[in-house]
ZABAVO-193506 format. One line per 10 residues: their letters; for each residue x, y, z of N, C-alpha, C. Coordinates in steps of 0.001 Angstrom, whole numbers, plus 500000, padded with zeros to 6 digits. Atoms other than C-alpha are relative to their C-alpha. Example, Ala and Ser with C-alpha at 12.3 -4.5 7.8 and 13.67 -1.06 7.14 Angstrom:
! residues 2
as	500890 498810 500000 512300 495500 507800 500900 501200 500000 ~ 499180 498810 499940 513670 498940 507140 499230 501090 500730 .
END
This chain:
! residues 187
mdkkkaydki	500859 498828 500000 500000 500000 500000 500904 501233 500000 ~ 499224 498761 500021 501295 503474 499241 499316 501067 500849 ~ 500474 498901 499161 500795 506778 501062 498614 500486 499575 ~ 501277 499487 500484 497911 507998 498877 498860 499038 500298 ~ 501033 500997 499737 495961 504752 499204 499674 499945 501500 ~ 500227 500007 498549 496433 504748 503004 499205 501235 500425 ~ 500693 498741 499698 495332 508384 503208 498530 499891 499604 ~ 501380 500145 500473 492210 507630 501144 499205 499029 500864 ~ 500696 500993 499161 491335 504560 503245 499675 500569 501379 ~ 500243 499404 498677 491718 506442 506525 498867 501028 499921 .
trylkshyik	501073 498991 500095 489522 509337 505342 498641 499340 499762 ~ 501276 500727 500188 486840 506879 504139 499513 499424 501327 ~ 500366 500554 498699 486904 505173 507539 499446 501104 500902 ~ 500459 498901 499151 486571 508510 509348 498617 500487 499590 ~ 501316 499582 500496 483652 509563 507147 498928 498975 500359 ~ 500996 501048 499760 481880 506215 507536 499660 499858 501479 ~ 500248 500068 498565 482188 506439 511337 499658 501366 500598 ~ 500422 498660 499587 481157 510109 511478 500982 500643 500988 ~ 498956 499387 499196 484465 511146 513034 500422 501297 499313 ~ 499653 498704 500582 485102 514833 512482 501513 500117 499869 .
yfcdiyente	498577 499841 500252 488463 515625 510961 500205 501146 499020 ~ 499638 499078 501067 490260 518155 508823 501397 499643 499514 ~ 498734 500326 500642 493171 517744 506459 500862 501253 499938 ~ 499059 498895 499985 496270 519877 506498 501328 499508 499441 ~ 498627 500357 500378 499886 519950 505371 500907 500675 501008 ~ 499063 499497 499013 502623 520338 507978 501402 499607 499572 ~ 498629 500229 500467 506248 520701 506858 500029 499049 498800 ~ 500106 500767 501252 505346 519288 503405 499487 498574 500186 ~ 500543 501334 499738 503651 516240 504973 498494 500104 500182 ~ 501454 500019 499824 499947 515499 504583 499659 499514 501394 .
qinmayngyp	500378 500269 498626 498166 515336 507878 498482 500017 500117 ~ 501415 499998 499633 494712 514473 509204 499925 500282 501493 ~ 500174 499625 498596 493604 516070 512492 498590 499643 500451 ~ 501287 500401 499446 490807 514759 514709 499886 500460 501451 ~ 500265 499725 498589 489221 515653 518043 498847 499118 500434 ~ 501023 500901 499470 487196 513248 520167 499493 500582 501312 ~ 500621 499477 498786 484793 514644 522745 499388 498855 500795 ~ 500689 500987 499177 483161 512794 525612 500930 499115 500806 ~ 499063 500749 499157 486249 511596 527502 500071 500704 501350 ~ 500230 499245 498773 485287 512599 531044 501219 500185 500895 .
ncpdntiesc	498825 499877 499135 488688 512068 532671 501035 500979 499466 ~ 499002 499161 500668 490572 514301 530230 499707 501483 500184 ~ 500240 498558 500010 491088 518043 530404 499115 500371 498808 ~ 500977 499589 501014 488256 519653 528419 499173 498835 499454 ~ 500732 501206 500437 486745 516126 528072 500334 499604 498565 ~ 499654 500175 501409 488640 515891 524770 501381 499388 499839 ~ 498718 500522 500475 491421 513887 523137 500151 500500 498568 ~ 499720 499597 501373 493022 515279 519995 500997 499007 499415 ~ 499022 500876 500646 494961 513263 517448 500275 500477 498588 ~ 499664 499694 501386 496666 513546 514109 500763 498820 499412 .
iffhsncmey	499253 501020 500735 498118 511250 511479 500821 500719 498943 ~ 499099 499481 501025 501147 512277 509430 500258 498877 499000 ~ 499793 500998 501051 501520 510461 506117 501384 500201 499384 ~ 498631 499964 500500 505220 509891 505457 500113 499081 498785 ~ 499848 500766 501249 506647 508102 502403 499680 498512 500158 ~ 500318 501425 499875 506442 504511 503753 499320 499631 501317 ~ 500710 500292 498757 504626 504850 507071 499150 501202 500392 ~ 500761 498904 499412 502081 506887 508945 500380 500095 501469 ~ 499674 499721 498607 502785 508474 512294 498744 500560 500661 ~ 501218 499611 499287 499856 508726 514690 500396 500588 501342 .
rayftnlgae	499794 499387 498695 499824 511026 517694 498651 500302 500625 ~ 501182 499620 499215 497133 511340 520361 500501 500817 501182 ~ 499511 499112 498955 497398 514106 522932 498827 500713 500650 ~ 501001 499251 499270 495512 516133 525480 499929 501428 499451 ~ 500205 498634 500489 494202 519645 524799 501024 500960 500613 ~ 499111 498966 499451 496010 522900 525579 499897 500100 501519 ~ 500152 499979 498549 494574 522747 529100 500901 498944 500642 ~ 499109 501040 499488 496443 519481 529657 501455 500432 499958 ~ 498625 499496 500119 499666 521054 528401 500272 501079 501043 ~ 499844 498933 499004 499106 524037 530696 500166 499414 501400 .
icrnsscrte	499856 500665 498700 498644 521751 533715 501409 499431 500121 ~ 498656 500568 500004 501878 519987 532781 501054 501103 500151 ~ 499043 498874 499960 503749 523280 532231 500111 500572 501420 ~ 500024 499364 498689 502715 524600 535672 500290 499057 501167 ~ 499803 500975 498931 503368 521411 537632 501463 499945 500445 ~ 498654 500226 499462 506348 520884 539894 500309 498505 500078 ~ 499863 501463 499891 505932 517091 539513 500381 499341 498679 ~ 499646 500594 501297 507309 516556 536001 501028 498886 500121 ~ 499022 501081 499807 510211 514434 537281 499268 498694 500316 ~ 500799 501180 499674 507689 512021 538784 499211 499533 498772 .
lfrlfnfina	500729 500350 501222 505729 512162 535519 500864 499157 499083 ~ 499110 500792 500858 508767 510860 533621 500155 498579 500536 ~ 499951 501349 499417 509007 507948 536047 498713 499232 499688 ~ 501267 500639 500353 505312 507229 535450 499999 499591 498524 ~ 499908 500355 501424 505887 507352 531669 500863 498756 499801 ~ 499149 501190 500118 508726 504825 532064 499224 498739 500366 ~ 500790 501165 499590 506393 502472 533923 498938 499665 498948 ~ 501050 500228 501007 503554 502912 531406 500591 499410 498731 ~ 499394 500481 501249 505849 502421 528400 500553 498589 500125 ~ 499488 501353 499795 507292 499248 529929 498893 498972 500214 .
mvwpcvtdvy	500992 500972 499540 504054 497674 531156 498643 500015 499288 ~ 501347 499887 500576 500976 498905 529249 500049 499655 498519 ~ 500063 500502 501378 500214 497018 526014 498539 499979 499587 ~ 501423 499949 500350 496838 498118 524637 499601 498928 498993 ~ 500540 501046 500879 494755 495416 522992 498761 500552 499313 ~ 501141 499504 500745 492341 496388 520241 498967 498885 499850 ~ 501099 500941 500205 488934 494693 520086 498890 500727 499258 ~ 501106 499360 500704 485904 495298 517942 498807 500136 500939 ~ 501170 499734 499156 482605 496516 519339 498925 498926 499871 ~ 501001 501042 500249 480782 493394 518153 500413 498669 500601 .
asnlyhpsyl	499623 501212 499265 482149 490888 520701 500900 499086 499175 ~ 499002 500725 500794 485030 489825 518426 499420 499302 498776 ~ 500567 500582 501218 482747 489019 515487 500703 500496 498745 ~ 499296 499466 501163 484751 491242 513111 501453 499552 499959 ~ 498614 500465 499892 488243 490335 514334 500286 499653 501449 ~ 499632 500419 498649 489883 488733 517346 500823 501090 500682 ~ 499168 499029 499287 491417 490905 520061 501477 499750 499700 ~ 498582 500171 500305 495063 491563 519287 500809 501201 500473 ~ 499036 498962 499644 498106 493528 520324 500702 500399 498719 ~ 499448 499589 501289 498938 495437 517159 501252 500846 500146 .
ytpriymted	498946 499005 499890 501152 498307 518196 500178 500354 501474 ~ 499756 499523 498650 502684 499739 521324 500322 501483 499931 ~ 499713 498559 500036 502390 503494 521714 501080 500356 501006 ~ 499045 499398 499057 505140 505482 523385 499339 501262 500516 ~ 500629 498845 499372 503791 508038 525839 501104 500858 500606 ~ 498917 499101 499595 505926 511080 526555 499501 501443 500019 ~ 500254 498564 500080 506036 514844 527000 500878 500533 498874 ~ 499235 499487 501133 507099 516669 523850 501137 500900 500470 ~ 498816 499211 499643 510457 518426 523872 500044 501337 499277 ~ 500034 498744 500747 509338 521457 521877 499629 501205 500860 .
gcyditativ	500357 498906 499099 508564 523542 524943 498507 500203 500163 ~ 501464 499865 499922 504807 523022 524558 499381 499165 501113 ~ 500455 500839 498895 504471 520394 527350 498806 499115 499633 ~ 501062 500913 500419 502111 518233 525301 500324 498585 500457 ~ 499878 501407 499640 501577 514753 526709 499393 499214 498853 ~ 500319 500586 501297 501460 512526 523672 500230 498501 499996 ~ 499760 501413 500331 501090 508892 522633 500273 499950 498502 ~ 499615 500055 501408 502859 508190 519338 500213 498563 499564 ~ 499849 501331 500607 502782 505134 517068 500406 500206 498547 ~ 499622 499989 501412 504513 504557 513730 499487 498699 499384 .
ipydfyevaq	500652 501148 500632 502621 502234 511366 500449 499897 498550 ~ 499634 500185 501409 504167 500899 508151 498740 499746 499160 ~ 501164 500176 500871 501706 501037 505254 499755 498529 499682 ~ 500171 501429 500293 502353 497358 504500 499238 499296 501110 ~ 500715 500632 498902 501149 496385 507972 498571 500512 500082 ~ 501355 499440 500022 498177 498727 507777 499135 499261 498987 ~ 500736 500715 501038 497146 496942 504587 499538 498630 500488 ~ 500328 501335 499487 497157 493585 506417 498929 500063 501090 ~ 500921 499887 498867 495200 494790 509464 499307 501359 499957 ~ 500574 498669 500223 493233 497738 508127 498961 500385 501051 .
letedyltac	501063 499649 499061 490077 497714 510265 500518 500034 501437 ~ 499447 500038 498657 491967 496733 513413 500833 501259 500279 ~ 499178 498800 499840 494413 499602 512865 499132 501236 500144 ~ 500889 498837 499939 491642 502127 512242 499285 500078 501347 ~ 500644 500026 498679 489787 501046 515392 501001 500315 501110 ~ 498949 499753 499020 493050 501108 517342 500267 501502 500133 ~ 499679 498577 499998 493726 504707 516329 498848 500880 500469 ~ 501138 499125 499713 490205 506087 516768 499215 499621 501254 ~ 500735 500418 498800 488930 504113 519774 500934 499528 501110 ~ 499147 500606 498972 491590 502102 521607 500935 501018 500646 .
ipelmdnlsv	499047 499049 499426 494219 504822 522037 499301 501175 500685 ~ 500707 498965 499219 491768 507627 522925 499466 499471 501334 ~ 500480 500581 498744 490238 505292 525535 501147 499807 500990 ~ 498829 500154 499137 493699 504464 526893 500419 501352 500579 ~ 499618 498667 499529 494550 508169 527099 499013 500512 501051 ~ 500992 499597 499008 491286 508817 528964 500251 499282 501321 ~ 499727 500757 498777 492062 506026 531446 501263 500490 500699 ~ 498734 499555 499415 495633 507242 531954 499943 501445 500478 ~ 500049 498591 499614 494606 510892 532286 499698 500167 501487 ~ 500299 499939 498563 493263 510194 535784 501303 500045 500789 .
vifgllleqf	498757 500112 499244 496695 509218 537018 501034 501037 499556 ~ 499033 498999 500482 498755 511560 534810 499715 501358 500628 ~ 500321 498674 499465 496911 514691 535887 499851 499971 501515 ~ 499988 500134 498538 496395 513379 539414 501403 500165 500547 ~ 498601 499854 499596 500176 513140 539674 500459 501450 499825 ~ 499578 498618 500262 500762 516549 538072 499368 501005 500960 ~ 500704 499111 499065 498210 518159 540418 500217 499602 501464 ~ 499596 500455 498664 499763 516378 543425 498870 499328 500773 ~ 501058 500778 499366 496666 514269 544116 500452 498557 500214 ~ 499403 501329 499877 498769 511069 543728 501497 500168 500225 .
sieeainfvk	498547 500126 499965 502301 510253 544818 500386 499104 498821 ~ 499593 500862 501102 504366 508412 542209 499678 498543 500310 ~ 500323 501385 499627 503873 505151 544130 498505 499737 499827 ~ 501446 500151 500179 500098 505684 544197 499636 500005 498518 ~ 500270 499934 501440 500150 506570 540481 500317 498674 499329 ~ 499622 501293 500582 502006 503374 539553 499025 498921 500449 ~ 500971 500974 499503 499674 501349 541762 498656 500149 499297 ~ 501243 499751 500734 496668 502987 540060 500072 499358 498611 ~ 499846 500600 501340 497994 501922 536637 499925 498478 500113 ~ 500029 501452 499812 498547 498380 537947 498574 499489 500227 .
tevlnek	501327 500515 499657 495050 498032 539395 498903 500412 499037 ~ 501108 499491 500798 492849 500204 537179 500204 499858 498478 ~ 499740 500116 501444 494545 499953 533767 500406 498563 499653 ~ 499532 501367 500265 496311 496568 533957 499146 498939 500677 ~ 500911 500900 499287 493609 495019 536222 500717 498959 500839 ~ 499307 500898 499077 496158 493468 538596 499305 500080 501350 ~ 500622 500048 498662 494847 492412 541976 500975 500477 501045 .
END
């Protein structure tokens, strides 16, 4: 699959699922931007995401709104946040499933996002995944669901602990324990 075909397939999927998006070009790279409302744990109840279409892969990023970046910028707990990111990146492996009780495809671990704070001075907390077009072609629907449902849901679940830590409502030990019990479902 090439870049144009992937771009066309993603936009068809977004249209067919009534996901609002707009297309743009950033540094000579085609980009699709989306915003998902209704995530109650997130700042502004919203997750934003974008897909950059590079020559042989697409790069997906999901991130919190400007309010989330502002909370991060003003927090004195960023060192603890990096420790939490290390734990999340080592232990959290999101599994994509369809909404029809696995009638469309079986649950699977397709990709592993990396969650981090951007280094551009904007303090965006971001989950990033790089997807080769060849793999997207093999697991098209699973990938589309992963990007538009699985990762936004993961970000909503993690926002409780990320912003709880940044706002000093959790210690780092409590934050890691929260991820273990509430995200990983460990007893």
